[in-house]
C-alpha positions in Angstrom: 141.6 115.6 100.2 141.0 115.7 103.9 138.0 117.2 105.7 139.9 119.8 107.2 141.4 120.9 103.7 138.2 120.9 102.0 136.6 123.1 104.7 136.5 126.9 104.2 139.2 129.0 105.9 138.0 130.9 108.8 137.8 134.6 108.6 140.4 136.5 110.8 139.3 139.7 112.4 141.1 142.7 113.7 140.1 145.2 116.4 140.6 148.7 115.4 140.6 151.4 118.2 139.8 155.1 117.3 141.2 157.9 119.1 137.9 158.3 121.0 138.4 155.0 122.3 135.8 153.1 120.3 136.6 149.8 118.9 135.4 148.2 115.7 135.9 144.6 114.6 136.9 144.4 110.9 137.9 141.3 108.8 141.6 141.2 108.4 141.4 141.0 104.5 139.8 144.4 104.8 141.7 146.0 107.2 145.1 145.4 105.6 144.2 147.2 102.5 145.8 149.9 105.0 149.7 149.6 104.4 150.1 150.7 108.1 147.7 148.1 109.5 149.2 145.5 107.1 152.7 146.3 108.3 151.5 145.8 112.0 150.0 142.4 111.1 153.0 141.2 109.4 155.2 142.4 112.3 153.0 140.7 114.7 151.9 143.8 116.5 148.2 143.1 116.0 147.5 140.4 118.6 144.8 142.2 120.2 143.6 145.9 119.5 145.2 148.1 117.0 145.3 151.8 118.4 144.9 154.4 115.8 145.6 157.4 117.8 145.5 159.8 114.7 141.9 158.7 113.6 138.7 159.7 115.4 135.6 157.6 115.5 133.5 159.5 112.7 136.5 159.2 110.5 137.3 155.5 111.2 133.6 154.7 110.3 133.8 156.2 107.0 137.4 154.5 106.2 135.9 151.3 107.2 132.8 151.7 104.8 135.4 152.8 102.0 137.5 149.9 102.6 134.5 147.4 102.8 133.3 148.8 99.3 136.7 148.6 97.6 137.4 145.0 99.0 134.1 143.6 98.1 134.2 141.1 95.3 130.4 141.7 94.8 130.9 145.2 94.0 131.2 146.3 90.3 133.1 149.1 89.0 130.0 151.1 88.5 128.9 150.6 92.1 132.3 151.7 93.3 132.3 154.8 91.0 128.9 155.7 92.4 129.9 155.0 96.1 133.0 157.1 95.7 131.1 160.0 94.3 128.6 159.9 97.3 131.4 159.4 99.7 133.2 162.5 99.0 130.0 164.5 98.9 130.7 165.9 102.5 132.3 169.0 103.9 135.9 170.1 103.6 136.4 169.4 107.4 135.4 165.8 107.1 137.3 165.3 103.8 140.6 167.0 105.4 140.1 164.3 108.4 139.7 161.3 106.1 142.7 162.8 103.9 145.0 162.9 106.9 143.8 159.3 108.3 144.2 157.9 104.9 147.7 159.2 104.9 148.6 157.9 108.3 147.0 154.5 107.3 148.7 154.4 103.8 145.6 154.0 102.1 146.8 155.4 98.6 143.3 155.0 96.7 141.5 156.8 99.4 144.2 159.6 99.6 144.0 160.1 95.7 140.4 160.3 96.0 140.3 162.9 98.8 143.1 165.0 97.1 141.4 165.0 93.6 138.2 166.1 95.5 139.8 169.0 97.3 141.6 170.0 94.1 138.4 169.9 92.2 136.4 172.0 95.1 139.3 174.9 94.9 139.7 174.9 91.1 138.5 178.3 90.0 138.4 179.8 93.4 140.2 183.2 94.1 143.1 183.3 96.6 141.0 184.6 99.3 138.6 181.7 99.1 141.4 179.2 99.0 143.1 180.9 102.2 139.7 180.9 104.0 139.5 177.1 103.0 142.7 176.2 104.3 142.9 178.6 107.1 145.9 180.5 105.8 146.9 184.0 106.6 148.3 185.9 103.6 151.9 186.9 104.4 151.8 189.8 101.7 151.6 193.3 102.6 148.7 195.2 101.0 151.4 196.8 98.6 152.9 193.4 97.7 149.4 192.0 96.9 148.6 195.0 94.9 151.6 194.6 92.7 151.0 190.9 92.4 147.3 191.6 91.3 148.6 194.1 88.6 151.4 191.8 87.3 148.9 188.6 87.3 145.3 189.5 87.2 144.5 186.1 85.7 145.4 184.5 89.1 142.9 186.4 91.0 139.8 185.6 88.8 137.3 183.0 90.1 134.7 182.2 92.6 134.5 184.2 95.7 132.8 181.4 97.4 134.1 181.2 101.0 132.0 178.1 102.0 133.6 175.2 103.7 131.1 172.6 102.0 
């Protein structure tokens, strides 16, 4: 075996640029957990800086932390579960930003984690609370809503909490 063959392989780095213009140098092996970034690398589009116009700096930092934890060979399953639990202990706005970015970057495990978190947080909420969380205006007239409430009263039971936390 030659000396060159026995030496450790050099780590490759990619520079990810947020929509705010901030740049982050990340190991390629970590960044390519994103299918979008992996495709850019395979297509030769990543020779310098990879612009992520749909991802702001705050969100990109969180995503890089997530990818590092989920790529680490030294992390055990319990550490990852605890990390994920802490990772999603944030407000709805941040979760939604990460959810959108995970969708854009095609990071399925992160997308699933955020979607499950949102689903668990809206569970047992009233329709009014869910509308407030998602910033949705009811398109029912008061009469239509009253009729629906009479027909399906169980659908209007739940927590009235309107918080976005």
